[in-house]
Backbone as a ProteinNet text record, in pm:
[ID]
protein_1_A
[PRIMARY]
MVNKLKYLFFILVGFTISAQQNQSDIDEVYVQGKFLNLPVEKINENITIITKAENEKSPANSIDELLQLNTGLDIRRRGSNGVQADVSIRGSSFEQVLILVNGVRINDSQTGHNTLNIPFDLDSVQQIEIIKGPAARRFGQNAYAGVINIITKPLAEKSVKISAEGGDFKSYDFGANANIGNEKFSNLFQIHSSASDGYRHNTDYKINNFYYQNNLKIKNGAVSLQAGFSEKKFGANGFYASPKATEQYEETQASIVSISHHQTF
[TERTIARY]
-4620.9	-4593.5	-4431.6	-4351.5	-4209	-4189.2	-4256.2	-4218.4	-4243.8	-4351.3	-4388.1	-4267.2	-4235.1	-4105.5	-3992.7	-3957.7	-3839.9	-3857.8	-3957.4	-3995.1	-3980	-4030.3	-4006	-3888.1	-3801.2	-3651.5	-3569.8	-3590.3	-3530.1	-3562.1	-3695.3	-3730	-3663	-3652	-3573.5	-3442.2	-3380.7	-3217.1	-3202.3	-3291	-3280	-3295.8	-3373.4	-3397.9	-3267.1	-3214.3	-3078.9	-2974.6	-2974.4	-2855.8	-2854.1	-2987.1	-3011.6	-2980.1	-3004.1	-2994	-2839.4	-2761.3	-2610.3	-2555.6	-2622.4	-2560.2	-2583	-2678.4	-2714.8	-2615.4	-2536.7	-2425.4	-2424.4	-2387.3	-2403.8	-2263.5	-2208.7	-2074.1	-2122	-2038.5	-2035.7	-1924.6	-1949.3	-1828.7	-1725.7	-1623	-1509.1	-1532	-1497.6	-1501.1	-1366.9	-1319.4	-1164.7	-1182.2	-1149.7	-1151.7	-1016.3	-986.8	-857.5	-870.7	-809.4	-806.2	-686.4	-708.4	-608.1	-557.4	-518.6	-485.5	-363.9	-275.2	-148.5	-188.6	-297.4	-316.3	-435.1	-494.9	-615.5	-572.4	-638.7	-630.4	-685.8	-644.3	-695.4	-826.2	-906.1	-1055.8	-1129.8	-1060.6	-1124.8	-1092.3	-981.6	-943.5	-1047.3	-1057.5	-1169.2	-1106.1	-1067.3	-1022.7	-1087.9	-1059.7	-1126.4	-1018.5	-1073.4	-966.3	-1035.7	-964.6	-1019.7	-908.2	-971.9	-883.4	-910.1	-822.1	-828.7	-777.1	-873.5	-840.9	-784.8	-726.3	-690.3	-788.1	-917.6	-1031	-1049.4	-1063.2	-1073.6	-969.5	-846.1	-720.8	-737	-774.4	-787.1	-901.2	-1009.4	-1115.6	-1104.5	-1006.4	-977.9	-912.2	-929.2	-863.4	-720.3	-647.1	-528	-411.2	-314.6	-187.8	-62.6	-103	23.4	-35	64.7	0.8	-47.7	27.1	-37.4	-160.1	-204.1	-330	-442.9	-392.4	-492.2	-533.2	-429.4	-472.2	-548.8	-525	-600.3	-745.5	-798.9	-925.1	-1003.3	-933.4	-1006.8	-1029	-1144	-1162.6	-1070.7	-1057.5	-978.7	-812.7	-788.5	-644.7	-625.8	-513.6	-499.8	-366	-355.3	-246.3	-185.4	-86.1	-21	83.1	37.5	127.4	188.4	309.1	393.4	463.2	436.6	473.2	380.4	412.7	297.9	368.6	290.5	334.1	421.4	375.6	436.6	574.2	607.1	740	746.8	668.4	671.9	548.6	506.8	379.3	399.4	312.1	315.8	170.9	171.5	46.9	10.8	-121.8	-168.4	-297.1	-323.3	-442.3	-502.2	-620.4	-714.6	-629.5	-567.1	-516.7	-387.2	-326	-196	-67.7	41.4	153	201.9	293.3	338.1	440	480.7	582.7	493	369.9	291	220.7	259.3	194.9	300.7	272.1	372	313.3	443	420.1	491.6	415	480.5	463.7	554.9	569.8	558.7	448.8	418.8	478.3	432.6	450.8	596.6	677.3	821.6	820.3	853.2	864.1	961.3	892.5	983.7	997	945.6	964.9	1097.5	1118.5	1263.4	1293.5	1418.8	1452.4	1488.8	1499.5	1559.3	1437.1	1339.9	1217.4	1100.7	981.6	867.8	829.9	893.8	876.5	903	991.8	1024.9	959.4	852.5	792.9	733.6	667.4	603.3	699.6	841.5	934	917.8	819.3	777.8	842.4	915.4	1003.1	918.9	813.5	705.2	600.4	518.3	398.5	290.5	165.6	45.1	15.8	74.4	71	92.7	197	234.8	149.1	59.2	0.7	-118.3	-120.6	-225.5	-343.5	-301.6	-401.6	-333.3	-421.2	-369.4	-441.3	-399.7	-474.4	-436.6	-539.7	-532.4	-581.7	-519.9	-554.1	-563.3	-673.3	-680.4	-709.4	-615.7	-604.6	-480.6	-449.5	-312.8	-290.1	-169.2	-145.5	-8.9	54.4	199.9	211	121.1	138.6	161.7	112.9	141.2	255.5	270.5	350.2	475	483.4	617.8	573.9	706.2	717.7	656.9	609.2	543.1	403.9	361.4	213	117.1	152.8	62	-67.7	-64.1	-211.3	-272.1	-185.4	-226.4	-120.7	-174.4	-70.7	-117.7	-26.9	-67.6	25.6	-35.3	40.7	10.6	106.2	91.7	146.7	59.2	98.2	101.6	213.2	228.9	231.7	205.5	198.4	240	370.1	372.9	263.5	232.9	130.3	180.6	118.8	144.1	100.8	151.2	126.5	231.7	227.9	323.8	253.8	269.3	217	322.3	311.5	399.1	286.8	313.1	244.3	344.6	345.8	423.2	344.3	387.4	307.7	399.6	352.2	440.9	361.7	392.8	314.8	438.7	367.7	452.6	362.9	431.3	335.5	438.9	362.4	437.7	555.7	640.8	761.7	848.2	857.5	954.4	899	798.5	745.8	730.5	776.6	747.5	732.2	664.4	645.6	649.1	739	761.7	754.5	683.4	664.4	663.4	721.4	706.3	680.2	598.3	563.6	550.1	607.5	622.7	595.3	503	506.8	544.8	640.1	696.3	697.7	642.8	648.7	539.6	515.4	413.9	364.4	283	223.7	322	444.2	537.7	630.3	678.2	774.3	737.8	706.3	653.3	732.4	759.6	839.2	762.9	784.7	728.1	832.6	865.6	954.2	889	932.2	864.5	978.5	991	1071.6	976.8	1031.5	935.2	1035.5	1019.9	1092.1	1010.3	1032.2	958	1035.8	1004.1	1070.6	989.8	1036.4	976.2	1058.8	1061.2	1135.8	1052.9	932.1	858	781.4	667	582.7	600.8	701.3	755.6	897.6	968.1	1099.8	1135.5	1215.1	1274.9	1168.9	1102.4	996.7	1024.2	1150	1166.8	1204.3	1170.5	1201.1	1238.6	1301.6	1327.5	1330.4	1252.2	1230.4	1251.1	1324.3	1355.6	1335.3	1261.5	1216	1249.6	1279.1	1334.9	1238.9	1204	1127.3	1120.1	1158.8	1148.4	1098.8	1024.5	965.8	933.9	961.4	943.2	858.7	814	739.1	768.3	836.3	869.7	789.9	706.7	639.9	709.7	731.2	798.5	701.2	758.6	663.2	611.7	483.9	417	444.4	467.7	490.8	547.4	603.9	672	778.6	858.2	968.6	958.1	976	952.3	1057.9	1108.1	1208.8	1165	1193.3	1155.3	1272	1305.1	1412.7	1376.2	1398	1349.7	1452.3	1431.5	1525.4	1427.2	1450.2	1391.9	1490.9	1476.1	1572	1504.9	1505.8	1428.1	1516.5	1514.9	1575	1479.2	1467.5	1370.1	1385.8	1344.9	1340.6	1221.3	1252.7	1145.5	1112.8	1091.4	1034.4	926.9	953.1	829.9	782.7	842.3	779.8	743.6	846.8	825.8	829.8	908.8	908.4	845.3	885.2	819.6	823.1	713.5	711.9	834.6	925.5	1033.4	1153.8	1141.3	1251.4	1232.3	1287	1263.1	1375.4	1490.2	1602.6	1636.6	1536.1	1557.8	1566.1	1633.5	1670.2	1688.5	1634.9	1630.6	1689.2	1768	1799.3	1774.5	1700.1	1678.7	1686.7	1726	1747	1682.5	1598	1538.1	1538.6	1567.6	1572.7	1522.5	1483.1	1419.2	1454	1498.3	1551.2	1484.8	1417.5	1377.8	1338.2	1362.3	1315.5	1240.7	1136.5	1049.5	1010.2	980.6	921.8	802.5	706.9	583.6	560.6	537.7	521.2	373.5	339.9	180.9	196.4	120.5	121	3.2
-4702.9	-4608.7	-4580.6	-4682.3	-4675.1	-4571.5	-4579.2	-4495.7	-4359.4	-4322.3	-4191.6	-4142.3	-4209.4	-4187.8	-4151.7	-4225.9	-4197.5	-4082.5	-4061.4	-3927.3	-3808.1	-3815.3	-3714.8	-3684.1	-3800.8	-3775.4	-3714.4	-3733.8	-3679.5	-3543.5	-3490.4	-3370.2	-3270.1	-3335.2	-3274.8	-3236.3	-3364.2	-3351.3	-3233.1	-3237.3	-3137.8	-2989.3	-2967.9	-2843.7	-2826.2	-2912.9	-2881.5	-2862.6	-2938.3	-2885	-2740.1	-2707.3	-2576.7	-2479.9	-2503.4	-2419.2	-2394.7	-2494	-2489.6	-2421.3	-2405.5	-2331.2	-2176.7	-2137.1	-2001.1	-1917	-1849.9	-1778.1	-1611.8	-1542.2	-1401.7	-1348.4	-1278.1	-1189.9	-1068	-1053.6	-925.9	-838.2	-706.8	-628.9	-633	-610.2	-600.3	-482.1	-476	-366.7	-361.7	-237.4	-214.2	-109.4	-165.2	-87.1	-28.9	91.2	154.8	246.2	208.9	304.4	401.4	523.2	619	641	523.9	509.8	620.7	622.6	714.5	850.4	898.9	1054.4	1083	1002.5	1049.7	1059.5	1162.8	1181.2	1069.8	1016.3	910.4	894.9	1007.5	998.4	950.7	965.9	942.4	786.9	736.1	588.7	486.3	411.9	304.1	173	201.2	85.8	95.2	-0.9	-9.7	62.1	201.3	282.6	304.3	286.9	333	438.8	541.7	645.4	657.5	648.2	662.3	810.1	880.8	1031.4	1038.5	1184.6	1211.4	1177.9	1230.5	1206.7	1059.2	983.2	835.3	789.3	827.9	776.1	812.1	933.6	989.5	902.1	886	821.5	660.5	609	463.8	417.6	290.1	261.1	217.9	221.2	175.1	256.5	183.3	243.1	241.3	189	173	186.6	191.1	182.2	46.9	-54.9	-181.9	-209.2	-167.9	-178.5	-108.5	14.9	91	33.1	-45.6	-106.3	-245	-296.6	-422.3	-393.4	-283.7	-239.2	-231.1	-246	-228.3	-352.4	-375.6	-491.2	-514	-642.9	-647.6	-687.5	-618	-633.7	-737.9	-825.4	-927	-880.2	-830.8	-791	-900.4	-976.4	-1082.6	-1013.7	-982.7	-915.9	-999.7	-976.6	-1076.9	-956.5	-984	-887.2	-756.7	-663.8	-561.4	-431.2	-319.8	-191.3	-176.2	-249.3	-235.1	-285.5	-399.8	-468.4	-514.7	-612.4	-662	-709.9	-690.2	-729.9	-734.6	-839.6	-875	-813.7	-757.3	-709.1	-794.6	-822	-881.4	-821.6	-806.6	-767.2	-873.8	-908.1	-1002.6	-1130.8	-1176.2	-1319.9	-1312.4	-1200.6	-1213.2	-1245.3	-1243	-1271.9	-1139.5	-1134.3	-1016.4	-955.4	-1038.1	-977.2	-891.2	-905.2	-844.5	-720.7	-648	-516.7	-413.5	-313.8	-200.7	-101.5	-66.7	44	164.4	276.3	408.1	508.5	589.1	707.9	832.6	895.7	1020.3	986.4	881.7	826.1	772.3	762.6	705.8	562.2	465.4	321.3	305.3	222.7	195.8	45.2	-37.6	-182.2	-234.7	-325.5	-386.9	-459.4	-447.2	-522.8	-650.5	-699.5	-840.5	-916.3	-866.5	-933.7	-877.1	-903.7	-841.2	-840.9	-916.6	-929.8	-785.5	-697.7	-555.6	-463.4	-476.4	-379.2	-273.2	-302.5	-199.1	-138.5	-134.7	-53.9	94.6	149.4	294.2	387.5	497.1	574.8	671.2	645	748.7	672.2	723.4	661.9	727	710.1	732.1	888.8	962.8	1088.1	1173.6	1124.9	1190.6	1162.3	1066.7	1024.6	1129.7	1187.8	1267.3	1197.4	1102.5	1013.5	887.4	787.4	654.3	645.5	601.3	565.1	406.1	343.3	199.1	159.1	124.2	68.7	-76.5	-137.6	-302.9	-331.8	-409.2	-464	-437.3	-515.7	-495.3	-349.9	-307.6	-159	-149.7	-272.7	-261.4	-168.4	-146.6	-62	86.9	121.6	246.9	268.5	175.2	186.6	90.1	-0.1	-92.6	-208	-266.6	-399.7	-381.4	-500.1	-528.5	-460.9	-424.8	-358.8	-470.3	-607	-712.9	-711.8	-699.9	-716.8	-588.7	-468.8	-336.5	-237.2	-123.9	-31.4	31.3	60.4	143.4	266.3	377.8	509.7	576.9	609.5	668.7	805.9	917.2	1037.5	1129.3	1189.9	1293.3	1422.6	1516.1	1670.3	1763.4	1843	1955.9	2051.7	2087.8	2192.2	2341.4	2431	2565	2639.6	2583.7	2629.5	2581.7	2637.3	2593.8	2493.4	2386.3	2296.1	2189.3	2140.3	2039.4	1946.3	1798.9	1690.1	1593.7	1568.6	1479.6	1370.4	1243.6	1146	1046.3	991.4	896.5	790.4	664.3	552.7	450.5	379.2	275.9	170.6	38.5	-62.7	-175.6	-293.3	-410.2	-463.4	-539.9	-602.8	-473.8	-379.6	-267.2	-189.9	-193.8	-133.3	24.1	88	235.3	253.2	367.6	430.2	595.8	634.6	797.8	843.9	962.5	1023.8	1178.2	1232.3	1381.8	1413.7	1497.1	1540.3	1704.3	1761.3	1905.9	1959.9	2067.8	2141.8	2277.2	2329	2448.8	2512.6	2644.6	2702.1	2794.4	2837.5	2921.9	2877.2	2964	2920.5	2891.2	2967.7	2957.4	2848.5	2825.8	2722	2653.3	2512.8	2463.1	2332	2282.6	2163.1	2072.1	1939.7	1842.8	1762.6	1752	1681.3	1584.6	1453.3	1350.5	1243.9	1220.8	1123	1026.8	884.5	798.2	680.4	638.7	541.8	442.3	323.5	220.4	109	27.6	-81.9	-160.4	-295.1	-361.9	-498.6	-554.9	-686.7	-798.9	-785.1	-878.5	-984.5	-1028.6	-1084.4	-1250.3	-1284.9	-1437.7	-1428.6	-1543.6	-1543.3	-1497.7	-1432.5	-1371	-1299.2	-1214.9	-1133.7	-994.8	-952.9	-809.9	-736.8	-601.2	-530.9	-382.6	-322.3	-175.9	-126.2	-9	61.8	212.4	266.6	409.5	466.3	554.9	608.6	767.1	816.4	969.7	1004.8	1110.9	1156.7	1298.4	1366.1	1507.5	1534.2	1639.4	1678.2	1815.5	1879	2024.3	2037.2	2173.8	2217.3	2342.6	2391.4	2526.8	2561	2664.1	2708.2	2807.8	2790	2874.8	2933.1	3014.9	3059.5	2956.1	2935.5	2846.1	2690.1	2683.2	2528.4	2530.8	2409	2382.4	2273.9	2285.9	2183.2	2124.3	1989.2	1906.8	1820.9	1813.8	1718.6	1624.1	1499.1	1405.1	1329	1291.6	1210.6	1128.2	994.6	925.5	820.4	759.4	640.4	555.9	424	344.9	233.8	199.9	97	-0.1	-111	-213.2	-333.3	-377.5	-476.4	-550.3	-682.3	-757.3	-919	-971.8	-1100.9	-1185.4	-1276.1	-1330.6	-1466.5	-1489.3	-1618	-1677	-1782	-1851.7	-1753.7	-1642	-1548.8	-1609.9	-1679.5	-1729.7	-1876.2	-1951.6	-2094.4	-2187.1	-2289.6	-2354.8	-2301.6	-2313.8	-2265.3	-2302.7	-2423	-2453.6	-2368.3	-2285.9	-2181.6	-2061.1	-2099.4	-1979.3	-1884.4	-1907.3	-1812.3	-1718.1	-1703.2	-1613.8	-1469.3	-1390.7	-1240.2	-1175.1	-1040.8	-954.7	-812.6	-756.6	-632.1	-576.2	-454.3	-412.6	-266.2	-185.4	-41.2	-12.8	79.6	127.9	282.2	342.9	466.1	532	655.3	698.8	856.1	887.5	1037.9	1065.9	1175.6	1194.1	1366	1433.6	1546.2	1559.6	1634.4	1660.6	1803.3	1811.7	1948.9	1949.7	2022	2019.6	2158.2	2164.6	2270.2	2290.7	2376.5	2439.5	2498.5	2483.4	2553.3	2635.6
-3713.1	-3601.2	-3601.3	-3631.5	-3646.4	-3756.3	-3880.1	-3989.9	-3945.2	-3871.2	-3831.6	-3731.4	-3648.4	-3557.6	-3615.3	-3724.8	-3805.7	-3889.7	-3942.3	-4017.9	-3919	-3810.8	-3704.1	-3657.5	-3646.5	-3607.9	-3728.1	-3836.9	-3950.9	-3958.4	-3936.8	-3932.5	-3825.4	-3690.6	-3592	-3620.9	-3678.3	-3714.1	-3822.7	-3915	-4014.8	-3955.5	-3859.5	-3800.5	-3711.6	-3647.7	-3578.8	-3672.9	-3778.8	-3877.8	-3931	-3955.6	-4023.1	-3911.5	-3780.2	-3677.4	-3655	-3678.3	-3655.4	-3766.1	-3885.5	-3991.2	-3989.3	-3903.8	-3901.7	-3818	-3872.9	-3774	-3813.1	-3716.9	-3719.4	-3673.5	-3733.2	-3706.1	-3617.3	-3515.4	-3448	-3474.2	-3479.5	-3511.4	-3405.9	-3439.1	-3323.4	-3263	-3127.8	-3039.8	-2970.6	-3002	-2936.3	-2827.1	-2707.6	-2582.2	-2536.1	-2541.7	-2515.1	-2385.4	-2267.5	-2168.9	-2166.6	-2129.4	-2123.6	-1985.5	-1932.5	-1788.7	-1757.8	-1835.7	-1820.3	-1808.9	-1878.9	-1888.9	-1818.3	-1740.3	-1656.3	-1510.6	-1445.7	-1293.7	-1238.8	-1107.3	-1035.9	-1034.5	-1019.2	-987.5	-1115.5	-1241.5	-1356.3	-1417.6	-1345.4	-1393.6	-1382	-1476.9	-1458.5	-1369.6	-1274	-1184	-1041.7	-971	-828.4	-730.7	-692	-624.5	-476.7	-369.5	-225.3	-183.9	-118.4	-58.3	85.3	160.7	322.9	346.7	375.6	401.9	553.1	573.2	717.2	818.3	783.6	887.6	920.4	814	840.7	924.3	904.6	972.4	1111.7	1146	1287.6	1359.5	1286.2	1368.5	1380.8	1310.6	1316.2	1434.3	1480.7	1604.5	1583	1446.5	1413.3	1479.6	1516.9	1573.8	1482.6	1368	1278.3	1130.7	1040	884.3	853.9	904.9	873.4	927.4	1044.4	1103.4	1034.3	989	912.4	776.8	704.9	589.3	609.9	724.2	748.5	773.7	794.7	796.4	676	566.2	424.1	362.9	296.9	221.1	115.3	73.6	-43.6	-25.7	111.2	144	271	239.6	344	403.7	539.9	599.4	702.3	666	744.6	841.1	985.5	1071.2	1158.2	1191.5	1274.3	1382.7	1496	1592.8	1608	1701.5	1724.6	1691.2	1677.7	1651.7	1539.8	1420.4	1294	1266	1372.3	1346	1209.6	1171.5	1036.1	974.6	845.5	790.6	644.7	600	445.4	384	286.2	237.1	105	72.1	-42.1	-79.4	-219.6	-249.3	-347	-295.4	-384.9	-395.1	-298.4	-305.9	-363.1	-385.1	-446.5	-339.2	-380.9	-288.6	-242.2	-132	-92.9	-185.1	-288.8	-380.5	-504.7	-503.8	-617.8	-601.2	-488.7	-443.2	-442.5	-520.6	-511.7	-408.5	-347.1	-214.8	-289.9	-269.4	-305.5	-190.5	-168.5	-73	-151.8	-151.8	-249.5	-396.8	-441	-562.4	-604.9	-494	-518.2	-460.9	-554.7	-504.4	-380.6	-299	-189.8	-143.7	-250.6	-221.9	-217.5	-117.6	-81.8	-201.2	-260.5	-376.2	-346.2	-209.6	-181.2	-145.2	-67	-21.6	-5.5	-30.8	5.4	135.1	228.5	348.7	419.3	361.8	420.1	347.2	265.6	174.3	278.5	396	473.8	569.9	540.4	611.1	598.9	644.6	603.3	722.1	685.1	759.7	837.2	847.3	932.5	995.2	1082.6	1144.5	1102.9	1165.5	1108.1	1134.5	1214.6	1237.2	1118	1033.5	909.5	787.1	798.3	679.1	655.6	548.3	495.8	414.9	343.7	264.1	219.6	192	118.4	21.6	-104.5	-224.9	-245.2	-269.3	-298.7	-441.2	-527.2	-651.6	-658.3	-662.7	-662.9	-792.7	-838.7	-977.4	-1060.7	-1159	-1234.2	-1276.1	-1237.8	-1265.6	-1320.8	-1364.5	-1404.9	-1525.5	-1596.1	-1726.3	-1690.9	-1576.6	-1535.1	-1432.8	-1350.8	-1227.9	-1237.7	-1340.3	-1348.3	-1250	-1237.3	-1164.9	-1034.7	-973	-836.5	-842.5	-944.3	-938.7	-1005.8	-995.8	-1059.7	-994.8	-875	-808.5	-758.5	-742.6	-723	-666.4	-622.4	-581	-452.5	-351	-250.8	-233.3	-241.6	-246.6	-110.1	-28.6	92.6	66.7	116.6	86.1	226.7	234.5	343	279.8	364.8	305.1	406.1	421.5	504.3	503.4	610.8	621.8	633.5	580	583	718.5	824.6	961.7	1049.8	1170.2	1300.4	1384.9	1394.4	1486.4	1530	1655	1722.1	1776.7	1780.7	1829.3	1888.6	2022.9	2092.9	2157.5	2137.6	2196.4	2275.3	2385.1	2458.7	2521.1	2524.6	2565.1	2643.3	2742.8	2806.1	2839.5	2876.5	2914.8	2949.9	2961.7	3005.3	2934.7	2984.9	2907	2849.3	2946.1	2918.8	2773.2	2750.3	2619.7	2622	2515.3	2526	2379.3	2348.4	2208	2211.2	2152.2	2158.9	2008.2	1988.6	1862	1870.2	1779.6	1774.9	1611.3	1591.2	1471.9	1450.4	1369.4	1369.1	1213.3	1191.2	1078.9	1110.5	1026.2	1049.9	895.7	886.5	762.1	746.5	610	568.5	429.6	362.1	225.2	131.6	136.6	36.4	69.9	175.6	213.5	358.2	328.3	429.4	469.7	598.9	637.2	729.5	720.5	794.2	836.2	995.5	1057.8	1137.3	1141.2	1226.1	1275	1400.5	1460.1	1523.8	1530.8	1602.7	1666.9	1771.6	1837.1	1935.4	1911.1	1990.6	2023.6	2138.8	2166.3	2271.7	2293.9	2390.6	2398.1	2525.3	2549.9	2489.9	2458	2392	2507.5	2457.6	2557.6	2566.6	2470.4	2484	2442.2	2444.8	2418	2258.4	2263.3	2123.8	2045.6	2093.6	2029.8	2072	2105.1	2134.1	2010.5	2026.6	1893.3	1935.8	1864.7	1852.1	1733.8	1699.8	1579.5	1586.2	1502.2	1497.4	1352.4	1354.4	1222.9	1215.8	1106.6	1081.6	944.5	954	814.2	826.4	681.9	652.4	514.3	501.5	381.7	380.2	255.6	250	108.6	90.5	-20.7	-48.6	-157.8	-183.5	-299.6	-286.9	-413.3	-487.4	-618.1	-691.6	-815.3	-889.9	-1014.7	-1092.1	-1107.3	-1170.9	-1143.2	-1010.8	-983.1	-840.8	-809.2	-665	-680	-578.4	-569.5	-420.9	-435.7	-307.8	-275.9	-168.5	-119.7	-16.2	-9.2	109.7	137.2	247.1	279.1	425.6	403.3	545.8	565.6	690.6	720.3	831.1	805.3	913	953.6	1071	1139.4	1234.3	1194.1	1277.4	1328.3	1460.8	1493	1581.9	1552.1	1625	1616.9	1731.9	1739.5	1642.2	1555	1486	1509.4	1640	1702.6	1609.4	1514.4	1447.8	1347.4	1304.2	1212.8	1073.6	1027	867.2	854.8	951.8	919.5	1028.9	1066.3	1167.4	1306.5	1391.1	1521.1	1602.8	1559	1629.1	1596.1	1499.4	1465.3	1566.5	1679.5	1775.6	1793.3	1722.7	1748.6	1620	1543.8	1413.5	1478.9	1384.9	1434.5	1316	1308.9	1193.6	1229.5	1125.8	1144.9	1011.6	998.4	858.5	854.2	753.1	725	599.3	606.9	461.7	452.5	347.7	329.7	186	195.9	77	68.7	-49.4	-65.3	-209.8	-228.3	-362.6	-368.2	-474.3	-508.8	-632.3	-629.7	-734	-772.7	-891.1	-949.7	-1019.8	-969.4	-1033.1	-1101.9	-1241.7	-1303.9	-1377.8	-1358	-1416.4	-1547.3	-1627.9	-1765.2	-1784
[MASK]
+++++++++++++++++++++++++++++++++++++++++++++++++++++++++++++++++++++++++++++++++++++++++++++++++++++++++++++++++++++++++++++++++++++++++++++++++++++++++++++++++++++++++++++++++++++++++++++++++++++++++++++++++++++++++++++++++++++++++++++++++++++++++++++++++++++++++

């Protein structure tokens, strides 16, 4: 009986050894993405687009609130009405997300805590494009985890929208948005101001934004100019450090100026 077991053992070992010797090589497959040359809708990336209609139907009152409604994004808000917020995509840090305004980088070079200092409010937003995943090859630094491109567009019509709100703690919110122009030359103006004494010690804030954009159609193309300025002053009671850090205060200013030329051939 023992000899039979030994014989069976050597047979199994032999089969095992021969099985390990059988190898098959698979031809290498080279995958090349043409990310730089493809339009957004054809890129093999996870892309979310928030349209103007979706924006208007949402309960959001600020850009950070609108972003917070989308899966895959983690918005850490401090204060109300867009005072301060950090954005994260798929577990990244707030330094690893690139923020663009009409394709122009607006990330603060000093700290990612000021990344969402956008010089306009939701009324001016035409569309938001969110690319989830590494995109540094196309967009450069800060795009390690993804890209958020906030798009505005002057309309070829004449329209004016004015809004005003008030509340407790001497809170107010005022905004004015105007589109002036025609099919050839259109202009977008937007101003926004909000302030509050805060609901607890050292949570007061004051925010002022100004934004202008135009679009001039020329032969076989268009020229566009945008300029914006954002100023924030706010108490940061327990915003970043221990709750015992009750006397922190911040003043920030952010601006953007760009001119672009689009040529069709």
